[in-house]
GUKE-359146 format. One line per 10 residues: number of its first residue (from 0); for each residue y, z, x of C-alpha. Coordinates in Angstrom, 3 decimals, m for minus. Each point is the difference from the previous one (the first is absolute). Layout:
# GUKE-359146
NUM = Y Z X | ... .
***
This chain:
# GUKE-359146
0 = 59.592 2.160 109.625 | m3.302 1.398 m1.170 | m1.148 0.115 m3.743 | 0.510 3.408 m1.485 | m2.784 1.926 m1.999 | m0.843 m1.294 m3.274 | 1.180 1.954 m3.131 | m2.659 0.666 m2.743 | 1.614 0.129 m3.482 | m1.113 2.968 m2.179 .
10 = 1.491 m1.412 m3.244 | m2.418 m0.948 m2.712 | m0.916 m3.682 m0.106 | 2.055 m2.163 m2.243 | m1.485 m1.091 m3.360 | m0.113 m3.519 1.339 | m2.001 1.271 2.960 | m2.638 1.733 m2.180 | m3.398 m1.631 m0.172 | m0.311 m2.451 m2.917 .
20 = m3.761 m0.494 m0.043 | m2.399 1.658 m2.458 | m0.669 3.711 0.387 | m2.986 1.039 2.061 | m3.415 0.663 m1.855 | 0.307 3.806 0.271 | 3.503 m0.031 m1.671 | m1.302 m2.285 m2.699 | m2.915 2.373 m0.737 | 2.368 2.957 0.037 .
30 = 2.266 m1.629 m2.459 | m3.032 m0.836 m2.228 | m1.141 3.578 0.089 | 3.419 1.234 m0.876 | 0.171 m2.397 m3.101 | m3.312 1.299 m1.146 | 0.908 3.462 0.428 | 3.286 m0.604 m1.793 | m1.902 m1.673 m2.894 | m2.500 2.808 m0.661 .
40 = 1.826 3.182 m0.858 | 1.554 m1.246 m3.329 | m3.180 m1.229 m1.545 | m1.811 3.080 1.191 | 2.754 2.154 m1.448 | m0.315 m1.731 m3.413 | m3.746 0.335 0.026 | 0.283 3.755 0.809 | 2.582 0.814 m2.547 | m2.009 m1.567 m2.813 .
50 = m3.299 1.679 1.251 | 1.989 3.294 m0.112 | 0.877 m0.748 m3.730 | m3.725 m0.220 m0.531 | m0.544 3.344 1.799 | 2.517 1.636 m2.345 | m1.456 m1.475 m3.106 | m3.616 0.767 1.078 | 0.723 3.724 m0.114 | m0.854 m0.200 m3.774 .
60 = m2.978 m2.257 0.501 | m3.686 0.928 0.699 | m0.999 m1.273 3.337 | 1.737 m2.284 2.510 | m0.733 m3.363 m1.647 | 3.513 m0.537 m1.398 | 1.635 0.541 3.445 | m2.470 m2.545 1.514 | 0.765 m2.503 m2.630 | 3.824 0.390 0.348 .
70 = m0.324 m0.293 3.745 | m1.910 m3.289 m0.359 | 2.807 m1.265 m2.371 | 2.753 0.983 2.414 | m1.781 m1.579 2.972 | m0.821 m3.231 m2.012 | 3.401 m0.493 m1.614 | 1.951 0.454 3.244 | m2.372 m2.134 2.126 | 0.112 m2.906 m2.522 .
80 = 3.774 0.037 0.427 | m0.210 0.144 3.652 | m2.466 m2.773 0.190 | 1.979 m2.226 m2.397 | 3.371 0.668 1.752 | 0.308 m3.664 1.079 | m0.579 m1.421 m3.494 | 2.702 m0.418 m2.647 | 0.990 3.273 m1.514 | m0.956 m1.079 m3.548 .
90 = m3.677 m0.628 1.188 | m0.544 3.630 1.067 | m0.128 1.485 m3.480 | m2.839 m2.367 m1.300 | m2.022 0.552 3.115 | 0.560 3.769 m0.220 | m1.040 0.077 m3.642 | m3.178 m1.841 0.776 | m0.867 2.555 2.600 | 0.926 2.812 m2.445 .
100 = m2.375 m1.453 m2.403 | m2.798 0.036 2.403 | 0.642 3.528 1.257 | 0.385 1.266 m3.538 | m3.240 m1.382 m1.070 | m1.744 1.631 2.949 | 1.798 3.201 m0.632 | m0.835 0.166 m3.611 | m3.702 m0.736 0.742 | m0.020 2.893 2.519 .
110 = 1.734 2.300 m2.437 | m2.490 m0.886 m2.770 | m2.875 0.665 2.340 | 1.463 3.207 1.061 | 0.525 1.137 m3.730 | m3.376 m1.441 m0.957 | 1.529 m2.034 m2.833 | m2.201 m2.695 m1.572 | 1.241 m3.366 m0.884 | 1.130 m3.449 1.548 .
120 = 2.945 m0.257 2.318 | 1.873 m2.048 m2.504 | m0.382 2.573 m2.719 | 0.944 2.953 2.318 | 3.097 m1.923 1.206 | 1.078 m0.806 m3.545 | m0.351 3.708 m1.124 | 1.747 1.121 3.061 | 2.924 m2.312 m0.402 | 0.451 1.025 m3.688 .
130 = m0.440 3.804 0.638 | 1.286 0.575 3.523 | 3.234 1.904 m0.824 | m1.264 2.313 m2.877 | m3.274 0.857 1.663 | 1.661 0.781 3.298 | 2.476 2.255 m1.662 | m2.467 1.647 m2.410 | m2.863 0.393 2.471 | m1.318 3.505 0.920 .
140 = 0.846 1.157 3.392 | m1.675 m0.606 2.355 | 0.143 m3.620 m1.129 | m3.211 m1.894 0.480 | 0.603 m3.317 2.004 | m0.945 m2.524 m2.587 | 1.131 m3.569 m0.699 | 2.640 1.114 m2.437 | 1.419 2.896 2.205 | 0.269 m1.994 3.225 .
150 = 1.267 m3.368 m1.257 | 3.546 1.003 m0.460 | 0.537 1.792 3.371 | m1.973 m2.860 1.692 | 2.289 m2.717 m1.338 | 3.131 2.084 0.528 | m0.885 0.483 3.655 | m0.682 m3.667 0.547 | 3.312 m0.928 m1.624 | 1.896 2.478 2.064 .
160 = m1.601 m1.414 3.076 | 0.868 m3.573 m0.917 | 3.509 0.800 m0.963 | 0.770 2.214 3.040 | m1.581 m2.428 2.484 | 1.915 m2.908 m1.335 | 3.385 1.827 0.050 | m0.630 1.720 3.343 | m1.649 m2.802 1.978 | 1.247 m3.264 m1.428 .
170 = 3.490 0.965 m1.096 | 0.346 2.461 2.931 | 1.289 2.789 m2.290 | m2.251 2.750 1.244 | 1.693 2.874 m1.673 | 0.096 m1.839 m3.314 | m3.609 m0.873 0.493 | m0.850 3.738 0.157 | 1.181 0.218 m3.713 | m3.272 m1.210 m1.702 .
180 = m2.215 2.490 1.869 | 2.508 2.765 m0.684 | m0.016 m0.787 m3.629 | m3.774 0.033 0.074 | 0.020 3.245 1.849 | 2.396 1.573 m2.635 | m2.180 m1.370 m2.854 | m3.051 1.663 1.449 | 1.886 3.288 0.272 | 1.054 m0.390 m3.564 .
190 = m3.464 m0.808 m1.344 | m1.499 2.992 1.824 | 2.828 2.303 m1.382 | m0.836 3.707 m0.062 | m3.778 m0.707 0.196 | m0.281 0.404 3.756 | 1.754 1.957 2.856 | 3.190 m1.379 1.387 | m0.615 m2.931 2.282 | 1.978 1.267 3.049 .
200 = m1.796 m1.497 2.979 | m0.625 m3.530 m1.521 | 3.890 m0.058 m0.742 | 0.767 0.976 3.514 | m2.323 m2.531 1.285 | 1.468 m2.623 m2.339 | 3.541 0.622 1.442 | m1.192 0.029 3.576 | m1.943 m3.310 m0.423 | 3.119 m1.715 m1.524 .
210 = 2.146 1.318 2.913 | m2.461 m1.317 2.503 | 0.083 m3.413 m1.535 | 3.856 m0.106 0.093 | 0.042 1.355 3.555 | m2.265 m2.811 1.150 | 2.407 m2.830 m1.176 | 1.572 m0.593 3.378 | m3.433 m1.158 1.319 | m0.076 m2.890 m2.424 .
220 = 2.457 m2.133 2.043 | m0.469 1.229 3.433 | m1.216 2.892 2.320 | 1.076 3.588 m0.564 | 3.318 0.802 1.565 | 1.228 m3.660 m0.021 | 3.825 m0.337 m0.422 | 0.973 m2.252 m2.905 | 3.500 m0.361 1.480 | m1.267 m1.055 3.568 .
230 = 1.230 m3.725 m0.498 | 3.522 0.948 m1.116 | 3.196 0.219 1.952 | 0.830 3.479 1.324 | 2.986 0.530 m2.425 | m2.001 m1.195 m2.999 | m3.018 1.977 1.136 | 2.030 3.202 0.240 | 1.500 m0.555 m3.490 | m3.433 m0.642 m1.517 .
240 = m1.295 3.153 1.564 | 2.932 2.094 m1.373 | m0.639 m1.401 m3.469 | m3.727 0.621 0.182 | 0.702 3.594 1.077 | 2.422 0.614 m2.774 | m2.283 m1.517 m2.582 | m2.729 2.235 1.368 | 2.259 3.092 m0.064 | 0.991 m0.808 m3.522 .
250 = m3.622 m0.519 m1.200 | m1.002 3.334 1.586 | 2.971 1.655 m1.718 | m1.057 m1.443 m3.374 | m3.530 1.079 0.348 | 1.073 3.601 1.064 | 2.341 0.134 m2.976 | m2.533 m1.186 m2.498 | m2.489 2.481 1.474 | 2.470 2.950 m0.435 .
260 = 0.724 m1.161 m3.501 | m3.512 m0.794 m1.199 | m2.007 2.570 1.847 | 0.757 2.834 m2.292 | m0.790 m2.169 m3.041 | m3.253 m1.096 1.458 | m0.927 3.505 1.160 | 0.662 1.360 m3.468 | m2.473 m2.508 m1.425 | m2.857 1.053 2.226 .
270 = m1.051 2.850 m2.220 | 0.617 m1.811 m3.256 | m2.989 m0.949 m1.971 | m0.086 m3.794 m0.084 | m0.334 m1.884 m3.267 | m3.496 m0.881 m1.032 | m0.049 m3.692 m1.401 | m3.421 0.795 m1.690 | 1.997 1.761 m2.810 | 1.542 m3.389 m1.090 .
280 = m3.345 m1.525 m0.620 | m2.311 1.100 m2.926 | m3.454 0.864 1.158 | m3.032 m1.394 m1.922 | m0.365 1.240 m3.505 | m2.911 0.788 m2.256 | m0.282 m1.603 m3.413 | 0.197 1.862 m3.261 | m3.838 m0.200 m0.395 | m0.318 1.852 3.347 .
290 = 3.033 2.472 m0.686 | m2.336 1.999 m2.304 | m3.735 m0.888 0.604 | m0.965 3.203 m1.693 | 0.076 m1.840 m3.364 | m2.558 m2.412 1.131 | m2.706 2.678 0.110 | m0.639 m0.376 m3.813 | m0.218 m3.743 0.133 | m2.525 0.167 2.858 .
300 = m1.937 2.663 m1.893 | m0.446 m2.443 m2.899 | m1.266 m2.766 2.305 | m2.217 1.945 2.307 | m1.908 m3.071 1.361 | 3.136 m1.890 1.168 | m0.484 m0.666 3.793 | 3.191 0.947 1.773 | m0.970 0.086 3.708 | m2.790 m0.570 2.333 .
310 = m0.310 2.752 2.699 | m2.057 0.315 3.138 | 0.509 3.473 1.673 | m0.742 1.368 3.388 | 0.848 3.685 m0.118 | m0.995 3.397 1.403 | m0.611 2.981 m1.719 | m1.146 0.700 m3.527 | 1.126 1.440 m3.419 | 1.667 m1.329 m2.994 .
320 = 3.216 m0.995 1.694 | m1.744 m1.881 2.788 | 0.741 m3.372 m1.412 | 2.795 0.640 m2.405 | 2.502 m2.846 m0.130 | 3.646 0.606 m0.709 | 2.071 m2.522 m1.860 | 3.320 1.865 m0.799 | 1.653 3.252 0.356 | 2.356 1.093 m2.773 .
330 = 2.620 2.686 0.924 | 2.693 m0.364 m2.703 | m0.401 1.144 m3.637 | 2.766 m0.249 m2.503 | m1.736 1.502 m3.016 | m1.124 m3.494 m1.176 | m1.831 m1.599 2.788 | m1.159 0.584 3.623 | 1.362 m2.526 2.517 | m0.738 m0.963 3.587 .
340 = 3.698 m0.002 1.172 | m0.974 m0.995 3.645 | 1.897 m1.911 2.509 | m2.126 m2.608 1.694 | 0.876 m1.652 3.396 | m1.703 m3.071 1.264 | m2.545 1.070 2.585 | m2.244 m1.520 2.562 | m3.639 0.287 0.770 | 0.444 3.524 1.526 .
350 = 1.529 2.489 m2.347 | 1.929 3.136 1.036 | m2.130 2.884 1.011 | 0.164 3.265 m2.126 | m0.641 3.353 1.547 | m2.987 1.699 m1.571 | 0.515 3.583 m1.361 | m0.862 2.932 2.076 | m3.490 1.297 m0.583 | m1.115 m3.118 m1.577 .
360 = m2.487 m2.746 1.187 | 0.256 m3.779 m0.023 | m2.486 m2.754 0.151 | 0.296 m3.833 0.083 | m0.895 m2.046 m3.041 | m0.078 m3.753 0.289 | m0.188 m2.189 m3.034 | m0.246 m3.670 m0.769 | 1.479 m0.601 m3.380 | m0.096 m3.142 m2.154 .
370 = 2.371 m0.344 m2.988 | m1.660 m1.082 m3.191 | 1.715 0.698 m3.339 | 2.547 2.566 1.198 | 3.568 m1.214 m0.662 | 3.395 1.192 1.181 | 1.262 0.713 3.496 | m1.416 3.375 0.775 | m2.729 m0.347 2.675 | m3.014 2.408 m0.145 .
380 = m0.807 1.873 3.245 | m1.664 3.334 0.959 | 2.780 2.556 0.992 | 1.612 m0.156 2.516 | 0.059 m3.623 1.204 | 0.694 m0.562 3.705 | m1.058 m3.748 0.531 | m0.324 m2.908 m2.314 | m0.965 m3.637 0.701 | m0.257 m2.982 m2.223 .
390 = 3.020 0.758 m2.242 | 3.664 0.393 0.546 | 1.087 3.348 m1.397 | 2.917 2.349 m0.647 | m0.499 3.748 0.569 | 1.459 3.105 m1.340 | m0.476 2.803 2.613 | 0.850 2.746 m2.472 | m2.970 m0.695 m2.127 | m2.231 m1.952 2.278 .
400 = m0.389 m2.975 m2.595 | 0.078 m3.666 0.602 | 1.201 m2.971 m1.995 | m0.358 m3.704 0.530 | 3.569 m1.503 m0.677 | m1.649 m3.503 m0.926 | m2.280 1.796 m2.645 | m3.708 0.254 m0.013 | m2.021 m3.065 m0.637 | m3.793 m0.394 m0.723 .
410 = m1.920 m0.449 3.201 | 2.535 1.777 2.201 | m2.024 1.730 2.801 | 1.444 2.543 2.404 | m1.303 2.674 2.331 | 1.650 3.395 0.045 | m0.591 2.890 2.359 | 0.964 3.525 m1.276 | 0.162 3.420 1.465 | m1.357 2.086 m2.732 .
420 = 1.102 3.647 0.103 | m2.148 2.925 m1.056 | 2.121 3.176 m0.725 | m1.071 3.082 1.612 | m1.753 1.970 m2.814 | 0.466 3.422 1.757 | 3.741 m0.403 m0.168 | 0.387 m0.789 m3.705 | m0.504 3.405 m1.402 | 2.901 1.428 1.864 .
430 = 2.129 m3.093 0.348 | 3.534 0.007 m1.525 | 1.743 m2.889 m1.684 | 3.356 m1.480 1.410 | 3.235 0.293 m1.769 | 3.420 m1.289 0.380 | 1.680 m3.509 m0.063 | m2.582 m1.640 2.114 | m2.588 0.412 m2.866 | 2.315 0.303 m3.037 .
440 = m1.249 m3.466 m1.139 | m3.526 1.255 m0.533 | 1.110 3.237 m1.579 | 2.290 m1.444 m2.533 | m0.765 0.651 m3.690 | 1.790 m2.416 m2.419 | 2.096 1.369 m2.839 | m1.669 0.217 m3.455 | m3.171 1.783 1.041 | m1.888 1.333 m3.058 .
450 = 0.059 3.731 m0.250 | m3.957 0.231 m0.285 | m0.282 m1.825 3.428 | 2.354 2.657 1.555 | m1.940 2.891 m1.395 | m3.333 m1.476 0.898 | 1.179 m0.288 3.659 | 1.470 3.363 m0.044 | m3.332 1.426 m1.369 | m2.127 m1.732 2.750 .
460 = 2.428 1.141 2.801 | 0.632 3.551 m0.998 | m3.399 1.206 1.094 | m0.248 m2.256 3.125 | 2.655 0.747 2.486 | m1.165 m2.132 2.930 | 0.960 m3.739 m0.330 | m3.641 m1.207 0.464 | m1.219 2.450 m2.601 | 2.635 m1.377 m2.426 .
470 = m1.209 m3.618 0.729 | m3.605 1.098 m0.437 | 0.767 1.679 m3.311 | 1.623 m3.060 m1.501 | m2.799 m2.134 1.251 | m2.671 2.234 m1.443 | 1.860 0.294 m3.441 | 0.069 m3.793 m0.452 | m3.541 m0.492 1.126 | m1.349 2.695 m2.427 .
480 = 1.959 m0.879 m3.182 | 0.331 m3.801 m0.198 | m2.169 m3.069 m0.402 | 0.117 m3.454 1.754 | m0.217 m2.906 m2.456 | 0.541 m3.702 0.964 | 1.851 m0.863 m3.244 | 2.766 2.590 0.325 | 3.456 m1.600 m0.543 | 2.180 m0.513 3.014 .
490 = 2.990 2.237 0.665 | 1.208 2.813 2.010 | 3.461 0.831 m1.401 | 0.681 3.590 m1.106 | m1.092 m0.706 m3.602 | m3.199 m1.564 1.196 | m0.843 2.864 2.323 | 0.678 2.548 m2.599 | m2.340 m1.779 m2.557 | m2.638 m0.318 2.838 .
500 = 0.323 3.747 0.810 | 0.480 1.507 m3.547 | m0.832 m2.635 m2.582 | m2.723 0.581 m2.457 | m3.522 m0.841 1.405 | m1.002 m1.770 m3.224 | 3.226 m1.910 m0.193 | m0.232 m1.666 3.537 | 1.397 2.835 2.060 | m1.416 1.730 3.130 .
510 = m1.555 m3.189 1.328 | 1.306 m2.690 2.345 | m0.662 m2.124 3.110 | 0.773 0.976 3.481 | 3.608 m1.008 m0.751 | 0.520 3.017 m2.230 | m1.974 2.432 2.178 | 2.045 m0.935 3.181 | 3.323 m0.154 m1.691 | m0.560 3.393 m1.940 .
520 = m1.050 1.611 3.470 | 3.121 m1.299 1.748 | 2.440 1.128 m2.687 | m1.710 3.491 m0.448 | m0.028 0.309 3.813 | 3.768 m0.625 0.198 | 0.680 2.390 m2.742 | m1.999 2.634 2.024 | 2.012 m0.770 3.161 | m2.357 m2.339 1.705 .
530 = 1.174 m3.359 1.622 | m2.353 m2.518 m1.647 | m0.442 m3.764 m0.324 | m2.383 m2.410 m1.657 | m2.163 m2.538 1.898 | m1.750 m3.078 m1.543 | m2.962 m1.467 1.738 | m3.724 m0.765 m0.016 | m3.181 1.656 0.904 | m2.583 m2.520 0.922 .
540 = m3.740 0.601 m0.504 | m0.763 m1.209 3.529 | 0.463 m3.486 1.472 | 0.365 m2.873 m2.511 | 2.142 m0.537 m3.041 | 2.549 2.415 m1.119 | 0.296 m0.136 m3.646 | 2.527 1.159 m2.610 | m2.216 2.944 m0.787 | 0.566 1.238 3.453 .
550 = 3.811 0.252 m0.394 | 1.458 3.530 m0.650 | 2.948 2.208 0.780 | 0.096 3.330 1.708 | 2.716 2.472 0.754 | 0.915 1.443 3.374 | 1.852 3.151 1.101 | 1.996 0.424 3.214 | m0.690 3.024 2.123 | 1.847 1.183 3.196 .
560 = m1.956 m0.777 3.152 | m2.770 m1.827 m1.975 | 1.632 m2.954 m1.603 | m0.839 m1.646 m3.374 | m3.313 1.373 m1.458 | m1.655 m1.936 m2.940 | m1.322 2.005 m2.987 | m2.584 m1.090 m2.588 | 0.690 1.234 m3.547 | m2.460 m2.260 m1.605 .
570 = m2.792 1.792 m1.890 | m3.605 m0.326 1.042 | m1.901 m2.557 m2.128 | m2.839 2.501 m1.104 | 2.324 2.766 m1.083 | 1.510 0.512 m3.467 | 3.724 0.902 m0.103 | 1.074 3.307 m1.397 | 2.690 m0.020 m2.769 | 3.414 0.442 1.424 .
580 = 0.765 2.689 m2.618 | m2.411 2.419 1.550 | 2.373 0.264 3.108 | 3.335 m1.200 m1.224 | 1.472 m0.006 m3.484 | 3.456 m1.469 m0.772 | 2.511 2.360 m1.732 | 0.994 m0.627 m3.612 | 3.374 m1.121 1.295 | m1.833 m2.764 1.817 .
590 = m2.765 m1.513 m2.132 | m2.351 m2.360 1.750 | 0.630 m3.636 m0.537 | m1.990 m1.676 m2.741 | 0.846 m3.590 0.337 | m0.921 m2.292 2.915 | 2.998 m1.162 1.908 | 0.650 m3.574 0.492 | m1.646 m1.277 3.208 | 1.976 m1.379 2.950 .
600 = 0.250 m3.781 m0.141 | m1.399 m1.573 2.962 | 2.310 m2.382 2.004 | m0.566 m3.634 m0.144 | m2.816 m1.066 2.354 | 0.885 m1.168 3.488 | 0.484 m3.743 0.275 | m2.419 m1.900 2.250 | 0.490 0.871 3.693 | 0.514 m3.584 0.991 .
610 = 3.092 m0.160 m2.141 | 1.449 3.075 1.428 | 3.097 m0.837 2.136 | 1.546 3.356 0.454 | 0.813 3.394 m1.481 | m0.062 m0.105 m3.798 | 2.881 2.425 m0.347 | 3.409 m1.401 m1.043 | 1.839 3.082 0.990 | 1.898 m1.697 2.803 .
620 = 0.138 m3.592 m1.213 | m1.635 m2.690 2.096 | m2.501 1.125 2.524 | 0.826 m0.350 3.633 | m2.596 m2.662 0.792 | 1.659 m2.133 m2.852 | 3.406 0.523 1.574 | m1.208 m0.952 3.413 | m1.759 m3.197 m1.262 | 3.052 m0.801 m2.001 .
630 = 2.177 0.386 3.079 | m2.259 m2.131 2.137 | m0.150 m2.680 m2.656 | 3.863 0.234 m0.257 | 0.130 m0.443 3.740 | m2.248 m3.024 m0.064 | 2.119 m1.533 m2.737 | 3.143 0.702 1.977 | m1.343 m1.617 3.052 | m1.233 m3.145 m2.052 .
640 = 3.452 m0.156 m1.552 | 1.757 0.141 3.420 | m2.369 m2.889 1.228 | 0.641 m2.053 m3.005 | 3.784 0.431 0.301 | m0.053 m0.876 3.752 | m2.056 m3.197 m0.863 | 2.412 m0.973 m2.810 | 3.009 0.549 2.351 | m1.678 m2.158 2.651 .
650 = m0.573 m2.910 m2.559 | 3.517 0.222 m1.309 | 1.355 m0.182 3.567 | m2.093 m3.090 0.811 | 1.230 m1.646 m3.267 | 3.598 0.757 0.783 | m0.354 m1.523 3.449 | m1.741 m3.119 m0.969 | 1.247 m0.890 m3.539 | 3.692 1.195 m0.120 .
660 = 3.057 m1.011 1.527 | 1.192 m3.202 1.624 | m2.538 m2.203 2.071 | 1.152 1.382 3.386 | m0.448 3.641 m1.187 | m3.539 m0.906 m1.313 | m0.945 m1.528 3.402 | 1.207 3.082 1.722 | m1.871 2.175 m2.423 | m3.233 m2.023 0.760 .
670 = 0.596 0.503 3.617 | 0.345 3.754 m0.577 | m3.361 m0.047 m1.857 | m1.657 m1.441 3.113 | 1.660 2.591 2.493 | m0.803 2.914 m2.393 | m3.607 m1.196 m0.061 | m0.163 m0.055 3.750 | 1.275 3.638 0.071 | m2.461 1.064 m2.641 .
680 = m2.686 m1.512 2.292 | 1.111 2.032 2.894 | 1.832 m2.765 1.892 | 3.782 0.243 m0.620 | 2.202 m2.639 1.605 | 3.099 0.757 1.752 | 3.532 m1.019 m1.138 | 0.541 m1.888 3.234 | m2.647 m2.555 m0.643 | 0.852 m3.530 m1.216 .
690 = m1.516 m1.285 m3.310 | m2.331 m2.286 1.971 | m1.282 2.964 2.202 | m0.585 1.984 m3.052 | m1.955 m2.831 m1.673 | m2.239 m0.199 3.164 | m0.543 3.724 0.037 | m1.006 m0.105 m3.729 | m2.466 m2.728 0.818 | m1.648 2.090 2.786 .
700 = m0.141 3.167 m2.187 | m1.802 m1.884 m2.837 | m2.486 m1.432 2.525 | m0.776 3.205 1.464 | m0.332 1.697 m3.395 | m2.541 m2.633 m1.003 | m2.017 0.377 3.069 | m0.219 3.852 m0.511 | m0.959 m0.138 m3.703 | m3.843 m0.677 m0.742 .
710 = 1.022 m1.831 m3.348 | 0.937 m3.570 0.011 | 3.502 m0.777 m1.139 | 1.465 m3.368 m0.510 | 2.950 m1.408 2.043 | 3.537 0.509 m1.292 | 1.223 m2.737 m2.290 | 2.785 m0.980 2.430 | 1.273 1.017 3.383 | 2.749 2.394 0.473 .
720 = 1.908 m2.491 2.224 | 1.090 m1.777 m3.169 | 1.620 3.088 m1.249 | 1.634 0.618 3.377 | 1.592 m3.274 m0.170 | 1.347 0.613 m3.514 | 1.387 3.250 1.265 | 1.818 m1.736 2.903 | 1.414 m2.538 m2.474 | 1.439 2.869 m2.073 .
730 = 1.478 1.696 3.051 | 1.654 m2.940 1.649 | 0.779 m2.212 m2.971 | 0.831 2.424 m2.917 | m0.023 m1.569 m3.412 | m2.161 m2.867 0.742 | m3.394 1.476 m1.258 | m1.333 m1.329 m3.300 | m1.922 1.749 m2.857 | m3.062 m1.980 0.936 .
740 = 0.208 1.317 3.601 | 0.232 3.537 m1.286 | m3.002 m0.539 m2.107 | m1.840 m1.281 3.061 | 1.105 2.998 2.045 | m1.481 2.305 m2.753 | m3.382 m1.849 0.030 | m0.146 0.262 3.915 | 0.794 3.653 0.029 | m2.508 0.817 m2.929 .
750 = m2.523 m1.964 1.835 | 0.306 1.786 3.382 | 0.318 3.412 m1.530 | m3.235 m0.407 m2.087 | m1.837 m1.490 2.995 | 1.008 2.901 2.223 | m0.783 2.601 m2.687 | m3.449 m1.416 m0.659 | m0.751 0.068 3.668 | 0.444 3.892 0.050 .
760 = m2.908 2.443 m0.616 | m0.539 0.719 m3.684 | 1.389 3.599 0.160 | 3.283 m1.376 1.593 | 0.173 m2.726 m2.670 | m0.047 2.828 m2.601 | 2.947 1.729 1.720 | 1.959 m3.219 0.562 | 1.601 m0.279 m3.446 | 1.015 3.672 m0.235 .
770 = 1.412 0.727 3.415 | 3.640 0.929 m0.509 | 1.285 m1.314 3.349 | 1.408 m3.405 m1.304 | 2.150 2.147 m2.472 | 1.784 1.879 2.692 | 0.090 m2.266 2.917 | 3.320 m1.119 0.886 | 0.952 m3.304 m1.391 .
***
């Protein structure tokens, strides 16, 4: 009978028949590629999310420097965690902090060079660390990238990258690892507040990047499309798939439900104006000496040779105002004194641009100014400053004036570039003056105005309908009827101005310094319906020293379409003033004052600039830098207290193990000291090892530690084998251990632990006694 045709089985080969050798090279390479692709998305997602936080925050900064520094911090922090993923988890933070210190030093140097700030890196770093928060929240927008304004975002970005990478990569909790970058992004949105347009596209990109990182998780353990239930039995596989499907459906339902509930709430907040955190931090303040610099005119007039500044000017054009330097602008008058009343914001090297008035001309003035005897915080500059180098300043855009929050100091040198405006003369004759709430501040007349002042203002205005004609009439009246004297008493309250204007000439009236001329013009102008202010400054006589005799005050009037126009009510030196009575005579109901009013008391002189540590005002209690410094000091003390507490608890644990209880318990405690030391050194021993095997492992660990340490350490006092023998005696013959053997076990354990600790690097020796592990490890 012949053999039939052979039957070829189409069933899959049995597992036992499958090849058992190593996979071919192509398959190994494919698996390596898949593992690399699976490891990349999450770190890239973390870096991108942190970088997007920098993009959001950079909307209120000048230039892209902040974004670049935050991108570098994101890359550095995440890559350090990736590179150190095989090390012990407690080692990553110190390594990352060292890298952070290096990147921070480089970033602060770049920011200092960008802002053109002088000083050493150490001084800049200390200043930035103590003033980072208040200067960031009080800085003028756009914020200049300087050491103190980039330090906080830079450190926050690095810490977010470190925390996110450790949680997402080491612990495998990717969604939880997204929390630090998300908090950083939310913090950036909060800091920006209403000072920029809504960050719609960065927010969409942030969510998309996070989703891509989560979607790439299946690639971490195998190729895409792999079935994690492939090795299970069919029944179990079906049950697992049903559960996965049910969980996925439940998750989708929860997400849809939350979206339906929260979407209206979120949509309603889109058009809401966000909170501005800058309102919670007080901007830099001026001192009492600078709040009313007008009263310093009389003091300077009595010391005309006092050298206040050194000036070197490069300017175009000519005329009396070509090099006029402005110190302060006083807008507020309460009937007693003129005050600055400005709001200063920390500013960088480039100051906000101001649109020139229509019909006017501008030219550039560049000055190098060196401070001599001038005190206070107000910083002199030609109006209107646009760029300043050599000094950290705060700026008030409304008045165009500067202050140095640290105070002026002899030898301070800075360079300021200003755009000086020249009002269009052809427009002044027909120009009107603004009215309404926007200018109510410079139109306000305080209560208690003497009646002669009102009648004089009405007399000068009644025959001059145009605003400019009214201002020119006041200017001419003051210049024709009054004298300039250096010894006139200070004061510009209503009684002082009334005596200056109407007092008897032979009794000290009708004479004064530029203080009285400027203040009288401003008050009479407001009574005549003109928005006025008083400016204090200097008029140098060319390059060189600016002396006290060059200081003076002048009034300015605001015209629509022209801007602030200066006036000069001072008389010409070669003209004799005409008696006031020829053009204005008080009524019998208002006789002229006959007694000189008390002069205004000048505030206490400014303390030395080196001792100035912050705003002098006590209106809001302690200043923000003091609070920040106190908070940092408190944090350091808290950390030190925690470390001391851990060290004390560790010593107490060792004492309890070696010095308390029966001899058997003390021997067991000595053995626990040795095994804990091995675990602290990164070589834990398993519970399945015999005591002799543990002793042999301890000997090898100590030998290897000595070989890896450059310093020479002596051998342990005794071998651990002796302690292993005592432990076996306690285990197999309970109650036979003696106190002498317990003492010997303590000596052996102490000797071995000390030898192993001394063989470690110095920074690990510092952490040895404060690591909390032995306090929580299972006994």
